N, C-alpha and C positions, 0 to 999 in steps of 0.2 A: 776294117779293111775298106768298106765302101766310103767311109768318111775320108780316109787318107787318099783314096783314088780320086774322089771329087775335088779334094784340095789340090791335087796335082793337075788335074784337067783344067781347073779354074785358075791355074797359074798363081797359086798361093792365096787366092781369095777364098774366104770361108764359105762352106756349103750353106745353102739357104734353107735346107730341110732338117738340119741337126744343130742343136745348141752345142757349140764347141768352146764357149767362153771359159770353161773350167779345164780344158785340155790343150790349150795352146802351148806350144813348146816354149814360147817366150815368157811364160809365167814364172820360170825359174830364175833365181838370182845366183850370182857368182858364189856366195858363201855356202849355198846348198850343194855345191860340188865337192865340198870338203869330205874326205873319207869318213871321219867320225860322224858327220851329219848324215851322210848316206846310210851308214851302217845302222844307226839308231832309228832314223825316221822310216826307212824302208821296212825294217822289221816290224815296227809298230803299225804302219799302214797296212801291211799284209795281215797282221794279226787282227785288225779291225774289220776285215772284209765281211765276216759273217756275224759280227756283233750287231745288236739292236741299234738302229740309227737314232738314238735319242736326240731331241733338240738340245742345243747347248753342250753337247759332248765335245770335249776339248782334247787335242793331242797333248801328250804329256812329255814326249822326248824333245830334245833340241830347243828348249825354252830359253828365253833371254838373249836370243841372237841379236835383236834390235830393240833398243830402248829409247823412249822419249827422254829429253833432258829434264823432264819433270817427274820421271819415274819414281825416284825415292820420295819425293814430296807427296805424290798421289798414293803411294803405298802407306804412308803414315796417316792418310785420310781414310784408310780402310778399303782401298781399291782391290777388287777381285779381278785379276788380269786374265785375259784370253789371248790366244795367238791370232794376230791380225796380219796376215801376209808376212809373218816372221816377227812383227812388232808386238811387244807386250802392251796391250791397251785395256783400260778398265771396262769390264762388262757391266759392273754395278759396284756399289760401295756398301760395305758392312760398317755403317757409321757408328754403331754402338758396341762393336766388338763382340757380337753374339757368337756363341760356339757353333759355327757352321763349318763342316769339314771342307777341305779343298782337295779335289773338286767336290761340290755338293752332290747329294744323291740325285741321280738323273730320273726324270719323270716326263710323261706326256701331259700331266696335269699342271697345277700351279706349283712352282718350285718353292723351296723354303725361303728364298730371298725375294719372293713376290712383293711383300710390303715395302722393301727398300727400293725396288724398281718403281713401284707406284708413286712413292714419295718423290723420287727424282723426276719422274714424268710431270707430276703436278707442280713441282717447283719451277719448272720451265714455263708451264702454262700460266702460273699465277704470280711468280716473282722473278727469279733469274737463276739460270743454271750455267755452270762452267763445264765445257767439254774439251778434253785434250784430243785434238785431231791431228797431231803431228805426223801420223803415219800417212797422211794424204800425199799423193804424188804431185810433185811441183817441178815445172820446167820453165827455165828462163829462155825466151826466144828473142833474139836481138838481130839488128841489121836493118839496112834501109829498105829491104823488101819484106821484112817480117810481117807487117800488117797485111800486105797484099797476099802473102803466102797463107797466113792463118785465115784470111777471109775466104780463100779458095777451099780450105779444108772445112770451114764452119758453115752451118746452115744459117746462123744469125749474122748480123752486121757486127763484127768485133773490132773493126778499124774505124770507129767513129771518133768521138771526142776523147781526149786522154782522161785519165782518172775515173774510169768506169769499169765495172765488172759486168760481164755478159754471160748468161746461161745459153749454151749451144749444144748441138749434136755434131758428130762427125759421121759421115756415111762413106760406104765404099762406092766403087764405080757402078755397081748394080743397084744402088739405092737402099741398101740394107745398113742397119746400125753397126757402127764400129766403136763409138765412144760417146760418153755423156759427161760433160765437163763445164767448167767456167773458165773464162779468159779475162785477165785484168790487163787493160791497156794503161801502162804507166807513162809512156811517152810514144812519139810517133815511131820510134825504132826499138821499143822495149816493151815486152809483154810477159806476163806470168800465166802459164797454163796450169790449172789445178784439176786433177782427176782422182778417181777412187784408187785405193791402195792396190786392189787386185789387177788393175789395168796399167800399172806403172811401165812395165817393159813393152806392153802392147801399144800404148800411146806413143812411147818413144820410137818404136819401130814404125808405127803409122806415119809419124812425122818424117823420119829419115827416108822411108821408101817413096815418098811423094815430093821430096825436096829435090829440085834440079840444080845442076851445076851453074845455071845462069842466074840463080837467085842468091842475092847477098843476104844470107840468113844463117844464124848460128844458134845451136840448141845446147843447153846445159842442164843436166839433171840436178835440181836444187832440193830434192826431197829431204835430205839429211841436213841441209843448211839452215832451214827455218823450222822452228816450232810453230804449231798452229793452235791457238787458244780461241775457242768460240764462246762468246757470252750471248746467251739467248734468253729471251723472256721480257715481259712488260717493264721490268725494272732495270733492264740492261743499259738504257741510255743514262738514267740517273746515276747508276754505279760508275759507268765510264766517265761521266762528267766530273766526278770527284777525283779522277786520276789524271786528267789532261787539261791543258790550258785552251784546247780547241773547243769552240762552242758547238756542242753536239746537237743542238736544237735545229740547226740548218744543215745537218749532215744527211743528205737525201738518200733514199733507197737507191742502191746500185752505185753510190759514190765510193771512191777510193782515195785515200790520202794518207801520207805519212804523218803521224801525230806523236806527241810526247806522252809517255807514261812514266812518271818519275824521272829517273836518269836515263831512260831508254828511248829509242825511236822504233816505232813499229808501223807496219803497213796495215791500216784499218780499212776494212770493207764492210759496207752495210748490206748484208745478204742473209738469207736464212735457208735452212734445210729442215726446219721443224714447224714452220708456220707461225712464227712470232717475230716481233721486233727483235733484231739481233745484229751482232757484229762478229766478223771473223778477223782475228789479229794474227798477222804473220810476223814472227819475232826472230831475229838472229839468235841462234842457239846459245851464244855466249851471254845473252841478256834474258833468256827465257825464264830462269829462276827469279831474276830481279823483277820482271813484269808480273809473274805469277804471285810472288809475295806481296807486291803492291795491291793486286786485285783482292787477295785474301784479307789484307789489312783493312780494307773498306767494305768487304762483302757482307759481313754479318748484318749491318744495319739495313741492307736491302733484301735480306732473305736469301743470300747466295747459297746454293748447294751444288756439290759436285754431282755430275751425271755421267753415266757410262753408255756404252753402245746399245744396251738393251733399251734404255730410255730413248736414245736417238732413233732406234728402229720403230718403237711404238708411236713416237711423235710424228715421224715422217709418214708412216702409213695411215694415221688418222687424216693426214693432209693429202694423201695420195701421191706423194712425191716418188718418182721412179729411181731405180738404182740399176745401172747397166751391169750385167753379170749375175744379177739375182732375179729381178722380175722383167728385165728386158735382155734380149740377146741378139745374136747375129741372124736369127730367122725372122726378125721383126723389121718393119719399116717404121719410119718416123710417124706417119699418120696412124698406123696401127696402135702406137703407144700414146696417142693423143698429144703429140708434141709439135703439131703443125704450127703453133704460135711462135716457135723458134725460127721459122723460115723467113728470110728476107729475099724475095724473088727479084727485087728491083735494085739491089745493090750493084755497084760496078763489077763487071765480070759475072761469074756464076760459081756456085759451090759444087763440089764433087757429088754426083748423084742427083742433081737438081732436076734433070729431065725426067727421071723416074718418079720423083715426088710429084711433079706437075702432071704426069700421065696418070698416076694413081688418083690424084685429086680430081682430075677430069672424069675418069671412069666412075669414081664414086658418085659424082654429081649426076651423071647420066643414069646410073643405076638407082639412085635414091638413098645411098648410104654405103658405108664400108662393110665388108664381109668379115673383117677381123678387127677387134676393138678391145682396148684395155678398160676395165671397169673397177670401181671400188666396191668392196663387199663388207657388210657388217652383219654379224649374227645377232638375231633378236634376243636370244636367251643370253643373259650375262655370264653364265657359268662356264660353258665349254671353251677350251683353248684351241686356237688354230695355230699351225706352225708353217706348213707348206705342203702341197701335194693333196690336200683334201679335194674331193670331187664336188663340183658345182652342178646342180640340177635345175633345169627349166621345164616346167609343165610335165614333170615326171620323166624327163629324158636327160641323160648325162650330156653336158655341153662343154665343160672345160675343167681345169683344176686350178687350185689356188697356187699362184707362183711365189708369193711372199706374204707372210702374215705375222701379226703380233697381237698383243692385247691393248686395246685402246682405253687407257685409264680415264681419259676425259669423257669419251663417248660411253664408257661403261660396258664394253663388250669386245669380243675379238673382231679384228678388222684385217683386210687383206686386199691384194690385187690379183685379178684374174684376166687372162686374155681369151675373150670369147671368139669363137669362129662359127659362122652360120652360112647357109645357102641363101638366106634372106638378109636384106640390109639391116644392120644393127643400128636402130634409131632409138631416140628417147621413148617414143611410143611403144616400140617393140619390147624394150626393157620393162616399161611400166605395166604392160599388159601380161607379163609373164608371172608365173607362180614359181618363186625362187626358193631353193633349199641348198644347204651345204651339208655334205656327209662327213661327219667327224666320228671316227672310231665306230663305224657301222651304224650310226644313228643320224638321221636327217634332221636338221634344224632349219626353221624358217629364217630367211635372211633378206636384207635390203641390198639391192644392186643399183649403182648409180654411176653415171659418167662424170658427174661433178664431185669434187672432194666432199667427204662426209663432215669435215671440220672446216669452218670458216670458208665456205665456197666463194665468197666475194672478196677474200683477201683483206678484210677490214683490219685485222690485227697486225698485218705485216707492215703496212704503210702509214702507221700512226705517227 
């Protein structure tokens, strides 16, 4: 009741004291209004209310509503699918056809498919991995005012040179987080906005609610129009080079260009969400199978392995990459989340919420540090598993909880992100002088806490 009241009083702006990313009305899609869908999913959801909330528990009704154009091919590779905002997306791959029930036995410990997950993770760090990310939200924004409009929404400069991809945040008028996304500038009047699956309708609504009648700008949801195939890992450049006439040796980080792959044309971006050299390929759905088959035909000699969302999660958390709706939400500011580097305070005009960011930055400087700050956490003992919600302790006192976690197969222990809050400025020295523990299943384990990423903090592997 209070949340709804705050929502009304704030004229539709999200409350700043309650995470509502999982309860926005605009999270629903049209097909979910079908009578058969409602009857099956509502009954199952109510039945799960008092069940144990195991990690990786999957909803079993209404499956197969949305499928990638690569679905059948991935199924033949042993994909174990999970529901991702209605899409069937691989969580991991049963590559040798082992007799593992579907769904597998739920546990808070290491699951039966742990070795498959570990192998996928390591393939990305050591060779090259293929991720099907077709479920990502994609919006084409066009018009003579498109660049100016998106620059107003975005903390970063997204209207610079064409053929660049930019990581940015969108804030609301109070300076709190609304979206975490990338924007591709294809031309002066043509942009592609890419956001996480869970925020598809929210991002669309955020755009439409701030677009004025004076702005020459048109928005089209292209989510189902393009497949997205990500090639990530140190061998990704060499693999891609065997597939295209484009010289990939001078394809710089953040560059975007349409390239040939066999008989197809794809939009290739050099970017990563796992902390390795890598590329994201946006492929028209009618050519997705053709491109996939071309990649597979050359992949073996480069050690290519399919990887699912569990590997994506463990890879990104070793690197400390954020995910809005999971470890960031509407109660956080950009500086709380350690994303101040995305701000361009000097670009033409200003971005929504800029004055609040500048005020918090000034207050932090006067105080000697932020009072709320996101940190990376790594358990020292390699055995326990973190998932989320574990309590973090400093000097024998509870200070926060783990917002998102996974097992870092490269680091050899569980890793996660936590948002610290303190009455004292949270500085590097304040962190380094603390005695840190994380409570997992009523047992406290010593842990490492860091503002910098635990894996490749200098980004040496990304920009090779």
